[in-house]
C-alpha positions in Angstrom: 21.8 -0.9 22.5 19.1 1.4 21.2 16.4 -0.5 19.4 15.8 0.1 15.7 12.5 0.2 13.9 12.0 -0.2 10.2 11.1 3.0 8.4 10.9 1.5 4.9 13.7 3.6 3.5 15.7 4.0 6.7 16.1 3.2 10.3 14.7 4.8 13.4 16.8 4.8 16.6 16.1 6.2 20.0 17.2 6.1 23.7 17.1 2.5 25.0 15.4 3.8 28.1 12.4 5.0 26.2 9.7 3.5 23.9 9.0 4.4 20.3 7.2 2.6 17.6 6.2 3.4 14.0 2.5 2.8 13.7 2.4 3.8 10.0 4.8 4.8 7.3 3.8 6.3 3.9 6.3 7.1 1.2 5.9 8.6 -2.3 8.6 8.4 -4.9 8.8 10.5 -8.1 11.3 9.6 -10.8 11.8 11.5 -14.1 14.7 9.4 -15.6 17.4 11.7 -14.2 16.4 12.6 -10.6 14.4 11.1 -7.8 12.4 12.5 -4.9 11.1 10.7 -1.8 8.6 12.2 0.5 8.1 10.2 3.7 5.6 10.7 6.6 5.8 8.8 9.9 3.1 8.2 12.5 4.9 7.3 15.8 3.9 6.5 19.3 5.7 6.1 22.6 7.4 8.2 25.3 10.7 9.0 23.6 11.7 12.6 23.9 14.1 12.4 20.9 15.1 10.0 18.2 17.0 9.8 15.0 16.2 8.6 11.5 19.0 7.5 9.3 18.5 7.1 5.5 21.1 6.2 2.8 20.9 8.0 -0.6 22.8 7.1 -3.7 23.8 10.8 -4.5 24.0 14.2 -2.7 20.6 15.0 -1.4 18.6 18.2 -0.8 16.3 18.0 2.1 13.1 20.1 2.6 9.8 19.8 4.3 7.1 18.0 2.4 3.5 18.9 1.7 1.1 17.5 4.2 -1.7 17.6 1.6 0.2 15.2 -0.7 -0.8 12.0 1.1 -4.4 13.1 1.4 -4.5 13.5 -2.4 -2.9 10.1 -2.9 -5.4 8.4 -0.6 -8.2 10.0 -2.5 -7.0 9.0 -6.0 -6.2 5.4 -5.1 -9.3 4.7 -3.0 -11.4 1.8 -4.1 -14.5 2.6 -6.2 -17.8 1.4 -4.9 -20.3 -0.3 -7.2 -23.6 -2.0 -6.7 -24.1 -5.6 -7.8 -27.6 -7.1 -7.9 -28.2 -10.7 -6.8 -31.3 -12.8 -7.7 -31.8 -15.2 -4.8 -32.1 -13.8 -1.2 -29.1 -13.9 1.1 -28.5 -13.4 4.8 -30.0 -10.0 5.6 -32.6 -10.2 2.8 -36.3 -11.0 3.3 -37.4 -13.5 4.4 -34.1 -14.3 6.2 -34.1 -11.0 8.1 -36.6 -8.3 8.8 -36.0 -4.7 7.9 -33.2 -3.3 5.9 -29.6 -3.4 6.9 -26.0 -3.3 5.7 -23.5 -1.2 6.1 23.0 16.8 -6.9 26.6 15.4 -7.3 27.5 11.8 -6.8 29.8 10.7 -4.1 33.5 10.1 -4.9 36.5 8.5 -3.1 38.0 10.9 -0.6 41.5 12.2 -1.2 44.3 11.0 1.1 44.1 12.4 4.5 40.4 13.5 4.2 38.2 12.6 7.1 36.2 9.3 6.9 33.0 11.3 7.6 32.2 14.6 6.0 29.3 17.0 6.8 28.1 18.4 3.6 25.2 20.3 5.1 23.2 20.8 8.3 19.9 22.7 8.6 16.9 23.1 10.8 13.6 22.2 9.2 10.7 22.7 11.5 11.1 20.2 14.3 13.9 18.4 12.5 17.7 18.8 12.8 19.0 17.5 9.5 22.6 16.5 8.8 23.8 15.4 5.4 26.8 13.2 5.6 29.4 11.4 3.5 31.3 8.4 4.8 33.9 6.0 3.5 33.9 3.7 6.5 30.9 2.3 8.4 32.8 2.4 11.7 33.6 6.1 11.3 30.0 6.8 10.4 28.9 5.0 13.5 31.3 7.0 15.7 30.3 10.3 14.2 26.6 9.6 14.7 27.2 8.6 18.4 29.2 11.8 19.1 26.4 13.8 17.6 23.6 12.0 19.5 22.6 9.4 16.9 23.3 6.1 18.6 23.1 3.1 16.3 22.2 -0.4 17.5 24.6 -3.2 17.2 25.0 -4.8 13.9 23.8 -1.8 11.8 27.3 -1.0 10.8 27.3 -4.2 8.8 24.1 -3.1 7.1 25.6 0.3 6.3 28.8 -1.3 4.7 27.2 -2.0 1.3 26.2 1.7 1.0 29.7 2.8 2.0 31.2 0.5 -0.5 29.0 2.0 -3.2 29.9 5.5 -2.0 26.4 6.4 -1.1 25.7 9.3 1.3 23.4 9.6 4.3 20.7 11.8 5.7 20.6 11.8 9.5 17.6 13.5 11.0 17.2 14.3 14.7 13.6 14.1 15.7 12.3 16.2 18.6 8.8 17.2 19.8 7.6 20.6 19.0 7.2 21.6 22.6 9.8 21.4 25.3 9.4 18.4 27.6 7.1 16.7 25.1 7.4 13.3 23.5 7.3 12.1 19.9 3.8 11.0 19.1 1.3 11.3 16.2 2.0 12.2 12.6 5.3 13.9 12.0 5.8 16.5 9.3 6.8 14.8 6.0 10.4 15.2 4.8 11.2 15.6 1.1 14.6 14.3 -0.2 15.8 15.1 -3.8 18.8 13.5 -5.4 20.2 12.6 -8.8 19.3 9.0 -10.0 19.5 7.3 -13.3 17.4 4.4 -11.9 14.7 4.6 -9.3 15.6 2.9 -6.0 13.9 2.7 -2.7 16.4 1.9 0.1 15.2 -1.0 2.3 18.2 -2.8 3.6 18.2 -1.1 7.0 14.7 -2.4 7.7 16.1 -5.9 8.3 16.8 -4.8 11.9 13.1 -4.4 12.6 11.8 -6.6 15.4 8.2 -7.0 14.2 6.7 -7.8 10.8 6.7 -4.8 8.5 4.3 -3.5 5.9 5.5 -1.2 3.1 3.1 1.2 1.4 4.7 2.9 -1.6 3.4 5.3 -4.2 5.6 5.6 -7.4 5.1 8.5 -9.9 6.8 8.1 -13.2 6.1 8.2 -16.9 4.9 4.6 -16.9 3.6 1.9 -14.6 6.4 0.6 -12.3 7.1 -2.6 -10.4 9.9 -3.8 -8.0 12.5 -6.1 -9.7 12.2 -8.6 -6.8 10.5 -9.2 -3.5 13.9 -8.7 -1.6 12.9 -11.2 1.1 9.2 -10.2 1.6 6.0 -11.5 0.2 5.2 -10.6 -3.5 4.4 -6.9 -3.8 0.7 -6.2 -4.5 -0.5 -3.5 -6.8 -3.4 -1.5 -5.2 -3.7 1.2 -7.9 -2.2 1.9 -11.4 -3.4 4.7 -13.7 -3.1 8.3 -14.9 -3.5 11.1 -12.4 -4.8 14.7 -12.6 -2.3 17.6 -13.0 -3.8 19.8 -10.3 -3.5 20.1 -6.6 -0.8 18.8 -4.2 -0.4 15.6 -6.2 0.0 17.4 -9.5 2.6 19.7 -8.0 4.6 16.7 -6.7 4.2 14.8 -10.0 5.6 17.8 -11.9 4.8 16.2 -15.3 5.0 12.5 -14.4 1.4 11.4 -14.8 1.4 7.7 -14.1 0.9 6.5 -10.5 1.5 3.0 -9.2 0.5 2.2 -5.6 2.2 -0.8 -4.1 1.8 -2.7 -0.8 4.1 -5.4 0.5 4.4 -7.4 3.7 7.6 -8.5 5.4 6.7 -11.2 7.9 10.4 -11.8 8.7 12.3 -8.5 8.2 15.6 -10.2 8.8 15.2 -11.8 5.4 15.4 -8.4 3.6 18.5 -8.7 1.4 18.6 -5.5 -0.6 16.9 -2.3 -1.8 13.9 -2.1 -4.0 14.9 -1.3 -7.6 12.0 -0.2 -9.6 11.5 -0.8 -13.3 8.8 -0.2 -16.0 6.2 -2.9 -16.4 5.4 -4.6 -19.8 2.3 -2.5 -20.2 0.6 0.5 -18.7 -2.7 -1.3 -18.0 -4.6 0.6 -15.4 -5.9 -1.1 -12.2 -8.2 0.0 -9.4 -9.8 -1.9 -6.6 -13.5 -2.3 -6.7 -15.7 -2.9 -3.7 -19.1 -4.4 -4.6 -22.2 -3.6 -2.5 -24.6 -6.5 -2.9 -28.3 -5.7 -3.5 -31.3 -7.9 -3.9 -32.8 -7.4 -7.4 -36.2 -5.8 -7.1 -38.9 -4.5 -9.3 -41.3 -1.9 -7.9 -40.0 -2.7 -4.4 -40.8 -6.4 -4.7 -38.0 -9.0 -5.0 -37.7 -10.4 -8.5 -37.2 -13.9 -7.2 -40.5 -13.7 -5.4 -42.3 -12.4 -8.5 -40.6 -15.1 -10.6 -41.4 -17.9 -8.1 -45.0 -16.6 -7.9 -45.3 -16.5 -11.6 -44.0 -20.0 -12.0 -46.4 -21.2 -9.3 -49.3 -19.6 -11.1 -48.3 -21.2 -14.3 -48.1 -24.6 -12.6 -51.6 -24.2 -11.0 -53.1 -23.1 -14.3 -51.5 -26.0 -16.1 -52.9 -28.4 -13.5 -56.4 -27.0 -13.8 -56.3 -27.2 -17.5 -55.1 -30.8 -17.3 -58.0 -31.7 -15.0 -60.5 -29.9 -17.2 -59.2 -31.5 -20.3 -59.5 -34.9 -18.7 -63.1 -34.2 -17.7 -64.1 -33.2 -21.2 -62.5 -36.2 -22.9 -65.3 -38.4 -24.4 -65.8 -41.8 -22.9 -65.4 -44.6 -25.5 -68.4 -47.1 -25.6 -67.7 -50.6 -24.5 -67.0 -53.1 -27.3 -70.1 -55.3 -28.4 -70.5 -58.6 -26.7 -69.9 -61.4 -29.1 -71.9 -64.7 -28.8 -70.6 -68.3 -29.2 -69.6 -69.4 -32.6 -72.3 -71.1 -34.7 -72.5 -74.9 -34.6 -71.7 -76.7 -37.9 
């Protein structure tokens, strides 16, 4: 059976005689209340000459190539800000502990009687990708069609596809091939952009449960408000790494297309087999912004001298002066004369 690797919103399959791993996956989702777009970029490594990526979608999808500049813009906007924070007492690396200075669409419908279990609603070539858009009313039929057309699914994935078939979802099957003949799939693949109707934002994750290794999901969500997953779906609690308004220019502005609030999420799945559904996204209670801050610690100085040293020196001077004044005061204190000597009492 061909192994499968999680791709967040899909499954990557390849020839069992070859190796292929997903080193990094980045996805951006835009939702405007009526439609959804997903742009996904994969960084892969191995010696596979071809592979396939299978992704379920709730409605008929349009597939185009994505903008490579989008993820650079997202990285820039969500990067942590660096701030300097002074500290009073010296720490490791500060004098005197160290010398010098350092630091560093249409929805799917039931098929009429006699219609094929799998329908091809579109097929196109997009750069290095051979994209087929499919409908299926039976997971076994979908599996058979994919095998005939070169997309071999690993055992057990038909069970994972069944919930999507039951909900009459459709599929995007993408054949991946290197740009040059005889080459292998490696490096950053061109991003793909999927657009489909959706009255609620969803990020398909169920197929990722077939992953063999722990998975990490990085997800950017663009909407009118700050968003969050409804549940952890079998992973650790999702972590917000950025939330806030974004500019309307550049690659990010073009993708946002009017949706100006960006939420960046990161989630770990130590045991992918525990994934039990798809991420359904919802609006949070407030649009409170958030951005990570990295503090660079700096010893507090005045005129190049550590404040702690000036303070300690000042205190020492005060103590010395006080001691001198005390000694001086004692020296100047008058000595009281001894009391007169009294003789014996008179005799009566």
